[in-house]
C-alpha positions as CSV (number, residue, x, y, z in Angstrom):
1,M,137.4,89.0,76.1
2,E,140.2,89.3,73.5
3,R,139.5,88.0,70.0
4,V,141.9,86.1,67.8
5,M,141.4,85.7,64.1
6,V,142.4,82.4,62.7
7,G,142.6,81.6,59.0
8,I,141.0,78.3,58.3
9,A,139.6,77.2,55.0
10,I,136.0,75.8,54.8
11,D,137.3,72.4,53.5
12,E,139.5,72.2,56.6
13,I,136.5,72.8,58.8
14,E,134.4,70.3,56.9
15,K,137.1,67.6,57.4
16,A,137.3,68.4,61.1
17,V,133.5,68.2,61.5
18,E,133.5,64.8,59.7
19,Q,135.7,63.6,62.6
20,F,133.1,64.7,65.2
21,S,130.8,62.1,66.8
22,P,127.2,62.3,65.8
23,E,126.3,64.0,69.1
24,E,129.0,66.7,68.5
25,Q,127.8,67.2,64.9
26,E,124.2,67.6,66.2
27,R,125.4,70.1,68.8
28,L,127.2,72.1,66.2
29,E,124.3,71.9,63.8
30,K,122.0,73.4,66.5
31,K,124.4,76.2,67.2
32,L,124.8,77.0,63.5
33,W,121.0,76.9,63.0
34,A,120.6,79.4,65.8
35,L,123.2,81.7,64.3
36,R,121.4,81.6,61.0
37,M,117.9,81.9,62.4
38,D,118.3,84.5,65.2
39,P,118.9,87.5,62.7
40,I,115.9,86.4,60.7
41,V,113.6,86.0,63.7
42,N,114.8,89.4,65.0
43,K,114.0,91.0,61.7
44,M,110.5,89.5,61.7
45,R,109.9,90.6,65.2
46,K,111.0,94.1,64.4
47,A,108.7,94.2,61.3
48,A,105.8,92.9,63.4
49,R,106.4,95.8,65.9
50,R,106.4,98.3,63.1
51,N,103.4,96.9,61.3
52,K,100.9,96.4,64.1
53,I,97.8,94.4,63.1
54,T,94.8,93.7,65.2
55,E,92.8,90.6,65.5
56,K,89.9,92.4,63.9
57,D,92.1,93.2,60.9
58,I,93.0,89.5,60.6
59,E,89.4,88.4,60.8
60,K,88.3,90.9,58.2
61,T,91.0,89.8,55.8
62,C,90.1,86.1,56.4
63,K,86.4,86.8,55.7
64,E,87.3,88.6,52.5
65,V,89.6,85.8,51.3
66,R,87.0,83.1,52.1
67,K,84.3,85.1,50.2
68,E,86.6,85.4,47.2
69,L,87.5,81.7,47.2
70,Y,83.9,80.8,47.6
71,E,82.9,82.9,44.7
72,K,85.6,81.4,42.5
73,C,84.5,77.9,43.5
74,I,80.9,78.7,42.6
75,A,81.9,80.3,39.3
76,R,83.8,77.0,38.4
77,G,80.7,75.0,39.3
78,N,82.4,73.2,42.3
């Protein structure tokens, strides 16, 4: 597929989008959201693969945090 570069200013795009129907605007919004979110989600997935964490690690951390919060609560007299 051959690509063609077109010089369009943002304000021209905004004016064009304002002329879209609400359905077309929603469709465009979903596409733009996906364009923004896909790289972020991919980055998170890549980081998750690098930083493996087990269920046991999660449970241990949760217990530690609960204990710490409980001790703070007791110290304040709650």
